[in-house]
Backbone bond lengths (Angstrom), bond angles and torsions (degrees), N, CA, C in turn:
res aa  C-N    CA-C-N  psi(-1)  N-CA   C-N-CA  omega(-1)  CA-C   N-CA-C  phi
1 M - - - 1.427 - - 1.538 109.21 -
2 V 1.307 116.78 129.45 1.454 122.74 -176.99 1.519 108.60 -100.58
3 K 1.340 114.89 127.23 1.454 118.90 179.60 1.521 109.41 -79.49
4 K 1.273 114.69 141.49 1.453 120.31 178.75 1.534 108.16 -91.94
5 T 1.319 116.42 122.39 1.459 119.46 -179.97 1.517 108.88 -106.13
6 T 1.266 114.43 137.92 1.459 118.84 177.58 1.522 108.13 -103.65
7 A 1.298 114.65 123.52 1.462 120.04 179.85 1.516 108.61 -89.56
8 T 1.294 115.38 120.41 1.461 119.09 177.00 1.518 107.99 -100.57
9 K 1.279 114.08 126.21 1.460 119.91 -178.12 1.527 108.65 -91.74
10 T 1.306 115.50 120.56 1.461 119.39 178.74 1.520 108.19 -99.09
11 T 1.287 114.71 126.97 1.457 119.52 178.84 1.519 108.48 -109.64
12 T 1.293 114.55 132.68 1.458 119.59 176.64 1.516 107.80 -108.74
13 T 1.282 115.64 130.43 1.455 119.74 179.38 1.515 108.40 -98.22
14 R 1.322 114.42 127.46 1.457 119.73 177.81 1.509 108.76 -90.71
15 R 1.298 114.71 131.05 1.456 118.72 177.26 1.519 108.71 -85.86
16 V 1.300 115.24 122.61 1.451 120.79 -179.97 1.518 107.93 -94.14
17 K 1.317 115.53 124.42 1.455 120.17 -179.96 1.521 108.48 -77.40
18 R 1.327 115.35 122.65 1.450 120.01 -179.80 1.517 110.21 -78.04
19 K 1.323 114.99 144.39 1.455 118.92 175.98 1.523 108.21 -83.54
20 D 1.305 116.17 115.92 1.451 120.46 -179.92 1.518 109.64 -81.26
21 K 1.321 115.50 143.92 1.454 120.40 174.76 1.522 107.89 -76.48
22 K 1.322 116.41 124.71 1.458 119.70 -171.31 1.525 113.50 -89.67
23 N 1.334 118.06 -27.22 1.461 123.27 179.05 1.527 111.53 55.33
24 V 1.332 115.39 61.14 1.460 122.58 178.16 1.527 107.46 -110.25
25 P 1.336 119.62 114.00 1.465 119.57 -175.87 1.527 114.31 -76.70
26 Y 1.331 117.53 -23.08 1.462 121.12 -174.10 1.516 109.24 -127.86
27 G 1.335 117.20 130.00 1.456 120.29 -178.27 1.513 112.34 -137.46
28 I 1.317 114.78 179.81 1.460 122.52 177.45 1.520 107.29 -123.14
29 A 1.324 116.87 125.46 1.465 121.80 179.53 1.522 108.28 -100.02
30 H 1.318 116.07 118.63 1.455 122.26 177.23 1.522 107.69 -100.38
31 V 1.332 117.10 119.33 1.462 122.19 178.31 1.518 107.26 -113.20
32 Q 1.330 116.55 113.94 1.461 121.09 177.14 1.519 107.52 -108.79
33 S 1.316 115.76 112.93 1.455 121.32 -176.08 1.522 108.92 -116.56
34 T 1.328 115.86 110.02 1.452 120.88 179.00 1.521 109.01 -106.66
35 F 1.315 116.10 -177.94 1.456 119.65 178.09 1.522 111.55 -70.49
36 N 1.331 117.77 -19.33 1.456 120.82 -174.93 1.518 114.99 -110.44
37 N 1.320 119.23 -20.39 1.457 120.32 -172.49 1.523 109.31 -159.00
38 T 1.338 116.05 165.70 1.457 122.16 173.75 1.518 108.01 -129.95
39 I 1.328 117.04 125.83 1.459 122.66 -178.83 1.523 107.95 -118.56
40 V 1.336 116.64 128.16 1.459 122.26 179.57 1.523 107.79 -118.33
41 N 1.332 116.51 128.70 1.457 122.26 -177.96 1.522 107.93 -134.02
42 I 1.331 117.30 125.76 1.459 121.18 176.79 1.522 107.59 -110.76
43 S 1.338 115.72 124.03 1.460 121.10 -177.02 1.523 109.39 -126.94
44 D 1.334 115.38 168.86 1.453 119.41 175.26 1.531 109.30 -85.55
45 Q 1.324 116.75 -171.84 1.464 120.77 -176.48 1.527 112.60 -64.08
46 D 1.338 116.71 -29.66 1.461 120.67 -177.87 1.516 112.76 -84.53
47 G 1.334 118.17 -7.56 1.453 121.43 -179.57 1.514 114.15 96.91
48 N 1.337 118.26 5.34 1.458 121.13 177.41 1.525 109.60 -77.44
49 T 1.320 117.09 128.30 1.458 121.69 -174.53 1.519 110.94 -69.21
50 I 1.339 115.58 132.29 1.460 122.20 175.17 1.522 109.49 -100.03
51 A 1.329 116.94 -48.59 1.465 121.65 179.38 1.519 108.17 -150.32
52 W 1.329 116.02 146.99 1.462 119.42 178.81 1.517 109.12 -152.28
53 G 1.322 114.98 162.51 1.456 120.39 176.93 1.511 109.88 -172.11
54 S 1.326 115.15 159.72 1.458 120.68 177.35 1.518 108.55 -132.79
55 A 1.317 115.72 161.61 1.462 120.05 -178.69 1.520 110.84 -63.74
56 G 1.321 117.37 -35.97 1.457 120.24 177.99 1.517 112.19 -67.41
57 G 1.317 117.22 -30.59 1.455 121.23 179.29 1.509 113.58 -74.69
58 F 1.327 117.69 -17.24 1.456 121.50 179.54 1.517 112.45 -100.53
59 G 1.329 117.21 19.38 1.456 120.19 171.57 1.509 115.63 99.12
60 F 1.315 118.48 -1.25 1.458 120.28 178.07 1.523 108.54 -87.47
61 K 1.313 116.20 129.25 1.459 120.40 -178.36 1.524 109.87 -123.26
62 G 1.311 115.45 153.47 1.460 120.57 174.86 1.513 112.74 67.01
63 S 1.320 115.57 -136.87 1.463 120.26 -175.22 1.521 112.24 -73.79
64 R 1.336 119.16 -13.14 1.464 120.63 178.85 1.528 112.22 -73.79
65 K 1.339 117.19 -16.52 1.467 119.82 178.06 1.521 111.90 -65.78
66 S 1.312 117.04 -29.22 1.462 120.27 -174.21 1.521 113.29 -90.15
67 T 1.334 118.62 6.15 1.459 120.89 -177.15 1.527 110.80 -81.36
68 P 1.326 116.99 157.12 1.461 119.84 175.60 1.531 112.93 -63.68
69 F 1.335 117.17 -31.93 1.467 119.73 179.07 1.529 111.13 -64.57
70 A 1.331 116.93 -39.78 1.465 120.42 177.79 1.526 110.36 -63.65
71 A 1.325 117.36 -38.58 1.463 120.94 177.63 1.526 110.73 -66.10
72 Q 1.330 116.60 -37.03 1.461 121.11 179.25 1.526 111.10 -65.12
73 V 1.326 116.73 -46.68 1.466 121.08 -179.89 1.530 110.36 -63.75
74 T 1.323 116.24 -42.30 1.464 120.90 -179.31 1.525 111.32 -63.44
75 A 1.321 117.19 -47.82 1.463 120.72 -177.81 1.525 111.34 -65.90
76 A 1.337 117.49 -37.54 1.462 120.17 179.60 1.526 111.15 -65.89
77 A 1.327 116.96 -41.58 1.464 120.37 -179.50 1.528 111.32 -68.35
78 V 1.325 116.90 -39.64 1.463 120.43 179.30 1.529 110.30 -68.34
79 A 1.331 117.46 -38.38 1.462 120.86 178.70 1.526 110.68 -64.78
80 K 1.323 116.79 -40.36 1.470 120.35 178.44 1.522 110.72 -63.91
81 S 1.331 116.26 -41.40 1.461 120.39 178.58 1.529 111.20 -66.05
82 A 1.327 117.25 -36.85 1.466 120.61 179.62 1.523 111.28 -71.14
83 Q 1.330 117.24 -33.79 1.458 120.28 178.75 1.524 111.28 -66.72
84 E 1.329 117.24 -27.43 1.464 119.96 175.67 1.526 111.33 -67.49
85 H 1.329 117.18 -22.87 1.462 121.84 176.86 1.525 111.66 -92.88
86 G 1.320 117.71 5.42 1.453 120.88 174.81 1.512 115.44 95.77
87 V 1.324 118.79 7.73 1.465 120.79 -179.09 1.527 109.08 -74.00
88 V 1.338 115.93 128.51 1.460 121.29 -179.85 1.523 110.78 -115.79
89 R 1.329 116.35 -38.31 1.465 121.38 -173.94 1.524 109.29 -128.53
90 V 1.341 116.10 139.41 1.464 120.52 179.84 1.524 110.32 -135.85
91 D 1.319 115.57 149.42 1.454 122.60 163.41 1.519 106.38 -98.68
92 V 1.323 117.23 142.60 1.457 121.24 -174.58 1.523 109.33 -109.88
93 L 1.330 116.09 128.49 1.457 122.95 172.99 1.522 107.23 -113.02
94 V 1.334 116.62 116.27 1.460 121.79 -176.55 1.519 108.28 -104.74
95 K 1.344 115.59 129.54 1.456 120.95 179.20 1.518 108.44 -129.67
96 G 1.316 117.09 134.42 1.459 121.16 176.51 1.517 112.24 106.76
97 I 1.341 114.45 171.32 1.463 120.21 -175.11 1.517 111.39 -124.59
98 G 1.321 117.72 28.60 1.460 120.88 -178.84 1.512 112.12 -76.53
99 S 1.333 115.46 176.70 1.461 120.73 -175.75 1.522 112.58 -81.22
100 G 1.320 119.62 -6.89 1.456 121.01 -176.34 1.509 114.90 -100.71
101 R 1.321 117.80 12.85 1.469 120.93 -176.56 1.519 112.86 -61.94
102 E 1.324 116.34 -62.48 1.461 120.77 -174.47 1.519 111.08 -67.72
103 T 1.332 116.17 -36.94 1.459 119.94 -177.84 1.522 111.13 -64.55
104 A 1.318 117.51 -38.49 1.462 120.55 179.22 1.527 110.96 -65.66
105 V 1.321 117.25 -40.45 1.467 120.53 179.88 1.524 110.15 -67.26
106 R 1.334 117.01 -42.18 1.466 120.52 177.57 1.521 111.06 -62.76
107 S 1.318 116.28 -38.63 1.459 120.33 -178.83 1.526 111.67 -68.80
108 L 1.331 117.43 -34.86 1.464 120.07 175.41 1.527 110.60 -62.20
109 A 1.341 116.12 -41.08 1.461 120.30 179.33 1.527 111.04 -69.41
110 A 1.332 116.85 -39.35 1.461 120.64 -178.87 1.523 111.79 -69.41
111 A 1.329 117.18 -24.94 1.467 120.59 179.96 1.524 111.90 -76.69
112 G 1.322 117.47 -8.58 1.456 120.21 176.07 1.513 114.83 110.80
113 L 1.324 118.05 2.52 1.462 120.05 176.99 1.523 109.34 -82.93
114 E 1.311 115.94 137.53 1.460 120.91 176.58 1.521 107.75 -84.97
115 I 1.339 116.51 125.43 1.461 121.09 -174.24 1.523 109.59 -100.57
116 G 1.336 115.91 126.93 1.459 121.65 177.98 1.513 110.51 -88.23
117 N 1.313 117.48 -94.51 1.459 122.82 -179.55 1.518 110.19 -98.98
118 I 1.329 115.79 146.82 1.458 121.82 171.16 1.520 106.40 -117.20
119 T 1.337 116.54 118.53 1.455 121.80 -175.90 1.512 109.64 -123.06
120 D 1.339 116.32 135.33 1.456 121.22 175.88 1.523 107.91 -93.69
121 V 1.330 116.48 117.91 1.460 121.23 -178.47 1.527 110.68 -116.05
122 T 1.343 116.30 30.25 1.458 120.35 178.52 1.523 109.51 -64.63
123 P 1.332 117.99 126.77 1.462 119.05 179.87 1.526 111.04 -69.47
124 V 1.324 115.84 127.70 1.458 121.56 -179.72 1.524 107.81 -113.95
125 P 1.330 118.16 124.09 1.464 118.97 -178.77 1.525 110.91 -74.50
126 H 1.322 116.01 145.53 1.459 121.51 172.34 1.526 106.84 -96.40
127 N 1.328 115.15 65.37 1.465 124.66 -175.01 1.527 110.76 57.13
128 G 1.319 115.72 62.11 1.450 122.52 179.98 1.515 111.10 -93.70
129 C 1.316 116.85 -113.77 1.454 121.79 -177.27 1.525 110.77 -72.23
130 R 1.314 115.72 152.23 1.454 120.67 177.91 1.531 109.19 -71.36
131 P 1.344 117.83 131.25 1.467 119.39 -177.91 1.524 112.11 -72.99
132 R 1.326 114.59 168.26 1.452 120.59 178.19 1.520 110.04 -66.88
133 K 1.331 115.72 158.37 1.465 119.38 178.95 1.522 109.92 -68.85
134 R 1.324 116.98 155.22 1.453 122.53 179.49 1.515 109.41 -71.20
135 R 1.324 116.15 142.04 1.459 120.24 177.23 1.518 109.86 -78.48
136 R 1.321 116.26 137.89 1.465 121.18 174.14 1.515 107.11 -113.42
137 V 1.312 115.99 105.87 1.467 119.93 -175.87 1.506 110.82 -100.18
């Protein structure tokens, strides 16, 4: 005699967290430009992130992440996302010595954000750790 088994299908519903519109008119744009990537983060005055993105997250892989074009695309997309939250004016803090520094700042301005101050906050050692050896190409 074969027992009849009833399969009960359990469905789990995932709650998707909605992105709330923050309506912040003034923000701070943090641009971190390294030799390998460019990361753009727009936050409010308290440091809470409104919008962010990196060149690797927008489809650039490998050595193309460090190009000025990748920084331009990243900054434009992040600026558009921040404008949806009501950001109109930003101060820019630039960190790092990568090739996408100036291009990212120009792209933020071209996307329609009004730029206040541009500050370089690259950490400079006071003769701290020994730097890497020079590349011989």
